[in-house]
VEXTOR-495245 format. One record per residue (C-alpha): residue in three letters; x, y, z; residue number from 1. Coordinates in Angstrom, 3 decimals. Example, Ala and Ser with C-alpha at 12.3 -4.5 7.8 and 13.67 -1.06 7.14 Angstrom:
# residues 2
+-------+----------+----------+----------+------+
| lumke |        X |        Y |        Z | firo |
+-------+----------+----------+----------+------+
|   ALA |   12.300 |   -4.500 |    7.800 |    1 |
|   SER |   13.670 |   -1.060 |    7.140 |    2 |
+-------+----------+----------+----------+------+
//
This chain:
# residues 231
+-------+----------+----------+----------+------+
| lumke |        X |        Y |        Z | firo |
+-------+----------+----------+----------+------+
|   SER |   -0.061 |    0.451 |    0.281 |    1 |
|   GLY |    1.288 |    3.525 |   -0.663 |    2 |
|   GLY |   -0.597 |    4.437 |    2.046 |    3 |
|   ILE |   -3.958 |    8.091 |    2.389 |    4 |
|   PRO |   -3.272 |    9.407 |   -1.014 |    5 |
|   THR |   -2.001 |   13.436 |   -1.316 |    6 |
|   GLY |   -3.154 |   13.703 |   -4.725 |    7 |
|   GLU |   -3.849 |   12.243 |   -8.261 |    8 |
|   ALA |   -0.573 |   11.524 |   -8.568 |    9 |
|   HIS |   -0.297 |    9.459 |   -5.444 |   10 |
|   CYS |   -2.989 |    7.479 |   -6.480 |   11 |
|   ASP |   -1.911 |    6.874 |   -9.707 |   12 |
|   THR |    0.699 |    5.813 |   -7.714 |   13 |
|   ASN |   -0.866 |    3.345 |   -5.874 |   14 |
|   ARG |   -2.606 |    1.193 |   -8.384 |   15 |
|   ASP |    0.564 |    0.938 |  -10.285 |   16 |
|   THR |    1.459 |   -0.815 |   -7.025 |   17 |
|   GLN |   -1.347 |   -2.702 |   -6.865 |   18 |
|   LEU |   -1.234 |   -3.621 |   -9.919 |   19 |
|   ALA |    2.164 |   -5.290 |  -10.075 |   20 |
|   VAL |    0.632 |   -7.055 |   -6.781 |   21 |
|   ILE |   -1.951 |   -8.927 |   -8.726 |   22 |
|   GLU |    0.290 |   -9.676 |  -11.590 |   23 |
|   PHE |    2.452 |  -11.059 |   -8.697 |   24 |
|   SER |    0.143 |  -13.294 |   -7.082 |   25 |
|   LYS |   -0.634 |  -14.798 |  -10.477 |   26 |
|   GLU |    3.031 |  -15.699 |  -10.654 |   27 |
|   ILE |    2.939 |  -17.067 |   -6.532 |   28 |
|   CYS |   -0.094 |  -18.811 |   -6.984 |   29 |
|   PRO |   -0.488 |  -19.621 |  -11.083 |   30 |
|   GLU |   -3.691 |  -21.949 |  -10.354 |   31 |
|   ALA |   -5.729 |  -19.450 |   -7.994 |   32 |
|   PRO |   -4.089 |  -16.227 |   -8.151 |   33 |
|   PHE |   -5.690 |  -13.431 |   -5.070 |   34 |
|   SER |   -5.220 |  -10.350 |   -3.488 |   35 |
|   SER |   -6.539 |   -7.732 |   -1.791 |   36 |
|   PHE |   -6.683 |   -3.779 |   -1.481 |   37 |
|   LYS |   -8.456 |   -0.774 |   -0.438 |   38 |
|   ILE |   -9.864 |    1.861 |   -2.408 |   39 |
|   THR |   -8.653 |    4.920 |    0.004 |   40 |
|   GLY |   -5.688 |    4.180 |   -1.852 |   41 |
|   MET |   -7.276 |    5.095 |   -5.477 |   42 |
|   THR |   -9.007 |    8.034 |   -3.997 |   43 |
|   THR |   -8.738 |   10.370 |   -1.493 |   44 |
|   PRO |  -10.909 |    9.850 |    1.924 |   45 |
|   THR |  -12.640 |   13.593 |    1.327 |   46 |
|   VAL |  -14.208 |   12.151 |   -1.572 |   47 |
|   LEU |  -15.326 |    8.853 |   -0.153 |   48 |
|   GLN |  -17.058 |   10.406 |    2.874 |   49 |
|   GLU |  -18.702 |   13.249 |    0.533 |   50 |
|   PHE |  -19.720 |   10.219 |   -2.033 |   51 |
|   THR |  -21.264 |    8.378 |    0.777 |   52 |
|   THR |  -23.205 |   11.593 |    2.404 |   53 |
|   ILE |  -24.838 |   12.189 |   -1.228 |   54 |
|   LEU |  -25.645 |    8.265 |   -1.071 |   55 |
|   ASN |  -27.414 |    8.328 |    2.332 |   56 |
|   THR |  -29.541 |   10.926 |    1.351 |   57 |
|   LEU |  -30.319 |   10.050 |   -1.803 |   58 |
|   ASP |  -31.720 |    6.545 |    0.038 |   59 |
|   GLU |  -33.898 |    9.146 |    2.713 |   60 |
|   VAL |  -35.421 |   10.001 |    0.029 |   61 |
|   PHE |  -36.374 |    6.751 |   -1.999 |   62 |
|   ALA |  -37.639 |    5.737 |    1.642 |   63 |
|   LYS |  -39.787 |    8.080 |    1.798 |   64 |
|   VAL |  -41.622 |    7.795 |   -1.662 |   65 |
|   GLY |  -40.618 |    3.942 |   -2.211 |   66 |
|   ILE |  -43.779 |    1.693 |   -2.759 |   67 |
|   PRO |  -44.264 |   -2.235 |   -2.088 |   68 |
|   ARG |  -41.914 |   -3.786 |   -5.669 |   69 |
|   ARG |  -43.903 |   -5.893 |   -7.966 |   70 |
|   ASN |  -43.092 |   -9.295 |   -9.382 |   71 |
|   MET |  -40.272 |  -10.133 |   -6.871 |   72 |
|   PRO |  -37.993 |  -12.493 |   -7.867 |   73 |
|   SER |  -37.313 |  -16.187 |   -7.205 |   74 |
|   PHE |  -35.103 |  -15.166 |   -4.394 |   75 |
|   TRP |  -36.588 |  -13.055 |   -2.335 |   76 |
|   PHE |  -39.538 |  -16.356 |   -1.516 |   77 |
|   LYS |  -36.229 |  -18.049 |   -0.230 |   78 |
|   LEU |  -35.633 |  -15.194 |    2.569 |   79 |
|   PRO |  -36.706 |  -15.135 |    5.964 |   80 |
|   VAL |  -39.648 |  -13.550 |    6.397 |   81 |
|   SER |  -38.168 |  -11.141 |    8.952 |   82 |
|   LEU |  -35.852 |   -9.865 |    5.689 |   83 |
|   ARG |  -39.008 |   -9.887 |    3.550 |   84 |
|   ASN |  -41.129 |   -7.541 |    5.937 |   85 |
|   ASP |  -37.806 |   -5.089 |    6.469 |   86 |
|   VAL |  -39.072 |   -1.859 |    4.803 |   87 |
|   HIS |  -35.719 |    0.023 |    6.875 |   88 |
|   LEU |  -32.697 |   -0.776 |    3.251 |   89 |
|   ASN |  -35.591 |   -0.052 |    1.278 |   90 |
|   ILE |  -35.126 |   -4.591 |    0.306 |   91 |
|   ASN |  -38.907 |   -4.741 |   -0.627 |   92 |
|   LYS |  -39.747 |   -1.494 |   -2.176 |   93 |
|   ALA |  -39.884 |    0.307 |   -5.563 |   94 |
|   MET |  -40.212 |    3.518 |   -7.078 |   95 |
|   SER |  -42.377 |    4.052 |  -10.135 |   96 |
|   ARG |  -42.603 |    6.563 |  -12.743 |   97 |
|   ASP |  -44.724 |    9.615 |  -11.495 |   98 |
|   ILE |  -43.407 |    8.863 |   -8.046 |   99 |
|   PHE |  -39.482 |    9.622 |   -9.423 |  100 |
|   ILE |  -40.662 |   12.341 |  -12.622 |  101 |
|   GLY |  -42.809 |   14.447 |   -9.307 |  102 |
|   LEU |  -39.120 |   14.891 |   -7.466 |  103 |
|   PHE |  -37.441 |   17.164 |  -10.205 |  104 |
|   GLU |  -38.011 |   20.615 |  -10.772 |  105 |
|   ASP |  -37.929 |   19.574 |  -14.532 |  106 |
|   VAL |  -40.195 |   16.800 |  -14.648 |  107 |
|   THR |  -40.085 |   16.323 |  -18.858 |  108 |
|   ARG |  -37.030 |   15.677 |  -18.578 |  109 |
|   ALA |  -37.155 |   13.168 |  -15.721 |  110 |
|   GLY |  -39.533 |   11.467 |  -17.938 |  111 |
|   LEU |  -37.271 |   11.766 |  -20.482 |  112 |
|   ILE |  -34.291 |   10.298 |  -18.588 |  113 |
|   TYR |  -36.918 |    7.379 |  -16.927 |  114 |
|   ASP |  -37.878 |    5.891 |  -19.929 |  115 |
|   SER |  -34.561 |    5.790 |  -21.509 |  116 |
|   LEU |  -33.142 |    4.054 |  -19.200 |  117 |
|   THR |  -35.941 |    1.305 |  -18.204 |  118 |
|   SER |  -39.028 |   -0.571 |  -19.822 |  119 |
|   LYS |  -40.598 |   -1.940 |  -15.964 |  120 |
|   ASP |  -42.712 |    0.081 |  -14.376 |  121 |
|   THR |  -40.583 |    0.795 |  -11.284 |  122 |
|   ILE |  -37.029 |    0.939 |  -10.499 |  123 |
|   ASP |  -35.275 |   -0.013 |   -7.110 |  124 |
|   LEU |  -33.205 |    1.723 |   -5.190 |  125 |
|   TYR |  -29.902 |    0.745 |   -6.932 |  126 |
|   GLU |  -31.139 |    1.698 |  -10.306 |  127 |
|   PHE |  -32.559 |    4.781 |   -8.808 |  128 |
|   ARG |  -29.383 |    5.666 |   -7.254 |  129 |
|   ASP |  -27.731 |    5.352 |  -10.698 |  130 |
|   ILE |  -29.638 |    7.661 |  -12.821 |  131 |
|   ILE |  -29.481 |   10.842 |  -10.315 |  132 |
|   LEU |  -25.406 |   10.410 |  -10.481 |  133 |
|   THR |  -25.569 |    9.798 |  -14.168 |  134 |
|   ASN |  -28.073 |   12.922 |  -14.666 |  135 |
|   PRO |  -26.582 |   15.464 |  -12.174 |  136 |
|   ASP |  -27.454 |   18.524 |  -14.119 |  137 |
|   VAL |  -31.134 |   17.735 |  -13.700 |  138 |
|   ARG |  -31.900 |   18.834 |  -10.666 |  139 |
|   LEU |  -34.221 |   17.148 |   -7.466 |  140 |
|   ARG |  -37.056 |   19.701 |   -5.838 |  141 |
|   GLU |  -35.279 |   18.175 |   -2.332 |  142 |
|   GLY |  -32.168 |   16.100 |   -2.005 |  143 |
|   PRO |  -28.852 |   16.487 |   -2.641 |  144 |
|   THR |  -27.198 |   18.539 |   -5.128 |  145 |
|   VAL |  -24.020 |   16.310 |   -6.710 |  146 |
|   SER |  -21.584 |   17.954 |   -7.887 |  147 |
|   GLY |  -19.492 |   17.784 |  -11.322 |  148 |
|   ASP |  -16.020 |   17.991 |   -9.125 |  149 |
|   LEU |  -17.567 |   14.704 |   -7.055 |  150 |
|   ILE |  -18.908 |   12.826 |  -10.465 |  151 |
|   ALA |  -14.802 |   13.499 |  -12.255 |  152 |
|   ALA |  -13.037 |   12.018 |   -8.834 |  153 |
|   ILE |  -15.250 |    8.849 |   -8.976 |  154 |
|   GLY |  -14.738 |    8.525 |  -12.840 |  155 |
|   ARG |  -11.164 |    8.757 |  -12.203 |  156 |
|   LEU |  -11.195 |    6.683 |   -9.070 |  157 |
|   GLU |  -13.679 |    3.819 |  -11.170 |  158 |
|   ALA |  -10.784 |    4.251 |  -14.256 |  159 |
|   ARG |   -7.860 |    3.850 |  -11.832 |  160 |
|   LEU |  -10.337 |    0.173 |  -10.919 |  161 |
|   GLU |  -10.396 |   -0.710 |  -14.471 |  162 |
|   VAL |   -6.958 |   -0.956 |  -15.073 |  163 |
|   LEU |   -6.848 |   -3.283 |  -11.878 |  164 |
|   PHE |   -9.881 |   -5.716 |  -12.844 |  165 |
|   LYS |   -8.878 |   -5.448 |  -16.322 |  166 |
|   ARG |   -5.751 |   -6.796 |  -15.876 |  167 |
|   ALA |   -7.301 |   -9.604 |  -13.014 |  168 |
|   VAL |   -9.900 |  -11.126 |  -15.661 |  169 |
|   GLU |   -6.533 |  -11.232 |  -17.959 |  170 |
|   LEU |   -4.842 |  -13.068 |  -15.577 |  171 |
|   GLY |   -7.936 |  -15.175 |  -14.092 |  172 |
|   ALA |   -7.468 |  -13.192 |  -10.951 |  173 |
|   ARG |   -9.422 |  -12.811 |   -8.538 |  174 |
|   VAL |   -9.405 |   -9.192 |   -6.118 |  175 |
|   MET |  -11.027 |   -8.489 |   -2.965 |  176 |
|   ILE |  -12.257 |   -5.114 |   -1.769 |  177 |
|   ASP |  -11.384 |   -4.303 |    1.563 |  178 |
|   ALA |  -14.008 |   -2.627 |    3.785 |  179 |
|   GLU |  -12.784 |    0.649 |    5.438 |  180 |
|   GLN |  -14.304 |    2.714 |    8.485 |  181 |
|   THR |  -18.870 |    2.982 |    8.540 |  182 |
|   TYR |  -18.683 |    6.691 |    6.992 |  183 |
|   MET |  -17.405 |    5.853 |    3.670 |  184 |
|   GLN |  -17.993 |    2.078 |    3.538 |  185 |
|   LYS |  -21.496 |    2.971 |    1.340 |  186 |
|   ALA |  -18.899 |    4.867 |   -1.429 |  187 |
|   ILE |  -17.098 |    1.601 |   -1.622 |  188 |
|   ASN |  -20.038 |   -0.800 |   -1.328 |  189 |
|   HIS |  -21.453 |    1.369 |   -5.027 |  190 |
|   VAL |  -18.327 |    1.049 |   -6.683 |  191 |
|   ALA |  -17.656 |   -2.331 |   -5.736 |  192 |
|   LEU |  -21.138 |   -2.992 |   -6.499 |  193 |
|   ARG |  -20.798 |   -1.454 |  -10.334 |  194 |
|   ALA |  -17.368 |   -3.476 |  -10.802 |  195 |
|   MET |  -18.739 |   -6.648 |   -9.657 |  196 |
|   ARG |  -21.804 |   -6.609 |  -12.480 |  197 |
|   LYS |  -19.165 |   -5.536 |  -15.278 |  198 |
|   TYR |  -16.671 |   -7.858 |  -14.620 |  199 |
|   ASN |  -18.460 |  -11.187 |  -12.435 |  200 |
|   THR |  -19.939 |  -12.264 |  -15.908 |  201 |
|   ASP |  -18.056 |  -15.767 |  -17.124 |  202 |
|   GLN |  -16.728 |  -16.060 |  -13.463 |  203 |
|   VAL |  -15.640 |  -14.227 |  -10.309 |  204 |
|   HIS |  -12.652 |  -11.983 |  -10.640 |  205 |
|   VAL |  -14.227 |   -8.963 |   -8.101 |  206 |
|   TYR |  -15.150 |   -9.199 |   -4.519 |  207 |
|   ASN |  -16.668 |   -6.755 |   -1.942 |  208 |
|   THR |  -16.140 |   -6.761 |    1.923 |  209 |
|   TYR |  -19.514 |   -7.374 |    4.068 |  210 |
|   GLN |  -18.883 |   -6.200 |    7.381 |  211 |
|   CYS |  -21.434 |   -8.664 |    9.064 |  212 |
|   TYR |  -20.978 |   -7.449 |   12.658 |  213 |
|   LEU |  -22.515 |   -4.497 |   11.777 |  214 |
|   LYS |  -26.880 |   -4.186 |   12.111 |  215 |
|   HIS |  -27.622 |   -3.817 |    8.236 |  216 |
|   THR |  -25.209 |   -5.871 |    6.805 |  217 |
|   PRO |  -28.035 |   -8.305 |    6.403 |  218 |
|   ASP |  -30.707 |   -6.332 |    4.461 |  219 |
|   THR |  -27.038 |   -5.371 |    2.206 |  220 |
|   LEU |  -26.146 |   -8.236 |    1.074 |  221 |
|   THR |  -30.443 |   -8.789 |    0.162 |  222 |
|   LEU |  -30.267 |   -5.621 |   -2.016 |  223 |
|   ASP |  -27.014 |   -6.870 |   -3.348 |  224 |
|   ALA |  -28.014 |  -10.120 |   -4.240 |  225 |
|   LEU |  -31.491 |   -9.430 |   -5.133 |  226 |
|   ASP |  -29.391 |   -7.020 |   -8.008 |  227 |
|   ALA |  -27.455 |  -10.144 |   -8.829 |  228 |
|   THR |  -30.367 |  -11.990 |   -9.839 |  229 |
|   GLU |  -32.055 |   -8.810 |  -12.324 |  230 |
|   ARG |  -29.138 |   -7.888 |  -14.039 |  231 |
+-------+----------+----------+----------+------+
//
């Protein structure tokens, strides 16, 4: 590890160090190369804290207007009843098109965005987040403002991760993203989930870490499992 980054050049150095670790894992264990790293080496803690705050606020917005989900996947019905009935982290909630567009100052633009990204009658929490974060210029009536600087910083982070995960796929290696403090972990989970969607297609290359001593971890695991079954 290269320590907590002090700037973009330091982040790039940390990326290159981790790239060498992935390649070395292949040399010392060709049949099952494995390594882990901390995302905090790939961007500044301030970025992860700010991003976590944004995600927390978006989750609160979703929780206020979410409605019971329809057409739950078969996985859902295998869960304990206690989890199926849990609404604290929106496991069984969705958002309709009308409710979604009503959240925005420009409802016409919001409707076009919704229609371009989904053919379903509702969206889940993770889909809601993705829409907001990929369209930061469309303002919510009440909710967080996602700055261009933050979006750019997350983009640079994901570009560094892409270098690592592409190489892991080439080598047939597995890479685990380590957990961090709770005040920045939601941002890490978000980035990790996006990477798992992209690189865990034919086989698993990217792993996330779930902190099982936290009360909300079963909910997070369930949301991620539902996301995997639906994509």
